[in-house]
N, C-alpha and C positions, 0 to 999 in steps of 0.2 A: 410913714409918720414923720412929722416935722419936728426939728429940735431947735432950741434957742441958739443964737450965734455962738460958735465955739464949743457946743455940746453935742457930741455924737453918741451913737448907741453903745459905745464901749467906755464912755466917760462917766462911770458910776463911782460915787464916793462911798465905798463899802466900809462897814464897821468891822474891820478885821481884828480889832482889839477886844471885841465883845466877849470872846471865850475867856480871855485872861481876866477881864474886868468883872464880868458877871457870872461866868461859868456857863454861858449860853452861846450856842452857835447862831450866827446871823442867818435867819431864814429869808428866803426870797419869795415875795408875794407874786405869783405868776399870772393871776387872772387878768390883770389889765396891762400886762407887758407884752410886747411883740416877741416873736421867736428870736429875732436878732438881738434884742435887749437881753433876753434870758441867756442866750448863748454867750454873749460878751461877759455877763456876770459870772457864768460858770467858769469861763477861761480865767478870769481874774482871781476867783476864789481858789481854783485848783493851783494856779501859779503860786499862790500864797500858802499852799499846803493845807487849805481848809476844807472840811467836809461840806458838801453842798446839799441843801434841802430846799427844793422849790415847791411851794404849796399852790393849790388851786389851779392846776393846769389841766387842760383838755387833752384828749388823745391827739387831736390835730396839732396843738401846740407842741406836744412831745415829739411827734413825727417830724415837724419842721425843725425843731431844735437839734435833733439827732442828725438830720441831714446837714445842717449848717456846721455841726461839729465833726462830721464824718471824716474829713482829712486829718483831724486831730486825734489820732488813735490813742495817745497817752491820756488825753483828757477824758475819753469815754471809758476808761478802765473802771469796771465795777459799777457802771450806770444801771439804774433800776427804775422802771416805771411802776409805781404802786397804784394800780387802777382803783382799788376800793377807796384809798385815801386821797386820790387825785393829786398825787405828789410825785416828784422826781428826786432821786438821791444818787450821789456818787461821792467817793468810791464806796467800797464795802463798809457796812456799818460796824461800829465797834462791838466787841464782846461785852455783854452785860456785866456790870460791876456788882457782885453780890453784896458789897458793903453798903450800897445805896438802898437795898431792899427792893420790894416789888410793889407795883401799883395795880389796883384793880380798876378797869374802865367798864362801867356798867351802862347798858343801853336799855331803855324801856322797851324798844322793839327793834326789829331788823331795819326799819326806816332810819334809825339813828346810826347805822353802820359807817357811813362815810365820815361823819364827824368823829365818831369813836376811833375809827381807823387812823385818822389824822393825828389824834392824840397818841395813839399807840406807836405810830411811826416816829413822831417827834421825840418821844421818850427814848426810843431805840437809838436815835441819832446821838443821844447823850449817854448811852451805855446804861440805860435804866430798863429793867425787865418789867413787862406789864402783861396782864391777862385780860382779854376781851370777854365780857359776860353779857350776853344779849337776852332779850325777851324776859326781863324781870320787872316789867312795868306794873303799876298799881291796879290795872284792870284785872290782873291775875296775881293778887298779892301773895298767894301761897307760894308762888315760884321764887319770890324774893326771900320769904321767911325760911324756905327750905335751904337757902344758901347762907344764912346769917352766920352760922358757926364757922364756915369756911372763909367768910369775908374778914373775920377777925385777924387773919394772919398778914393782911396787907397794911403797908405803912400809910398809904394815902388812897382815897377813893375818888375817882372822877366819875360823875354821874350825868349821863346825857339823856335828855327827855324833851319831847315836843308836846303837842296837845296843850294840856293845862300845866304841864311841867311839875307834877307833884312828887315824882320819884326822889329827887334829891332831899326834899324835906323829910320824907319817910326814912330814908337811909340815915340822914343826920340825926334823926330822933331815936335811932336804934343802935348806932355804932359810934364809938368814941374817937375814931381817927379823924384827921382833917378830911372834909368832904368838899369837893369843888363841883358846883353845878354848871352844866352847859345847856342852855336852852337851844333846842333844835327847831329849825323852820319847817316843822311837819304838823299838819292839822287842818281841819276844816274851818271855814268861815272866820269866826272871831279869833281864831288862833293867830291870824294876822302875820304870817311869816315868822312865827317864833316869838312875837311880842307878848302874847298871853303867857307863854312859858317863862319868859324873862321876868315879867312883872310878878308872876306867882312866886318865882324863886327869890326875887328881891324882897317880897313881902312875907317870906317864910317865917314861921314861928319857931323854927329849929335854930337855936343860938349857935353862932359860929359858922354857919354855912357860907362859903365863898362862892360868888357867882361871876362868870365871865360873860363876854358878849355872845350874841346869837351865832351858832355854828362854829364857835371859836375853839375847836379841838386843840389847835396848836397853843393857844393862850392858856388853856387849862393844863396842858402838859408842862408848860414853863412854870406855872404856879406850883405844880406838884414838884418840879425839879428844885425850885427854890426851897421848898419845905425839906426835901430830902437832903439837900446840901448844907442846910443850916447847922446841923451838929458838927460838921467838919470845920466850922469856923470861917467859912468863906464870907467875905464882906465885913467881918468883925473888926 
């Protein structure tokens, strides 16, 4: 990969102040980065004592990054490849903070797992406990209705759905907590890579439903985190 003059793979302007400023760890988007770039960013973040979350990485990228970091034994302490979430983290994740409460991450079907798992992991990186609840889509509405009483104990609900994306609207019409809808790029024909689900959620008649971008499990987790942190006065 070619870099502009004076800019090499290790010259990244990282936002290492984000945790203090916003309460959020800077995540590294891995999909369009080379292994050399990812490895350089990991070194810089670990040198600053920051937790590393690399999203959207393939198994090939992870293998190459680990090879590049191989001689750096201290850097690799606690490294973990989360295959379902397509993410890489290090070091060990923090213990959940019970004061933040628990988030429920619902998926209409098992095809939503990768996006839901990304949200689950992103919350875990910030010490937030969450439960994954799959296969509660509107095609079998009784499965959701059977869980309604239990869902009442969660502080925030993240709801992932592809196809027509109706599940977040149903959930937001039945439960009082903040509901964050995540359109998933799953579905036939006119589903258009998640656009039908996105448009359906944006046009929802359930008041107060928050919607993030297609497949953006990380963004949904950060929206939930902001909600959870609000009572603590952060940013006030």
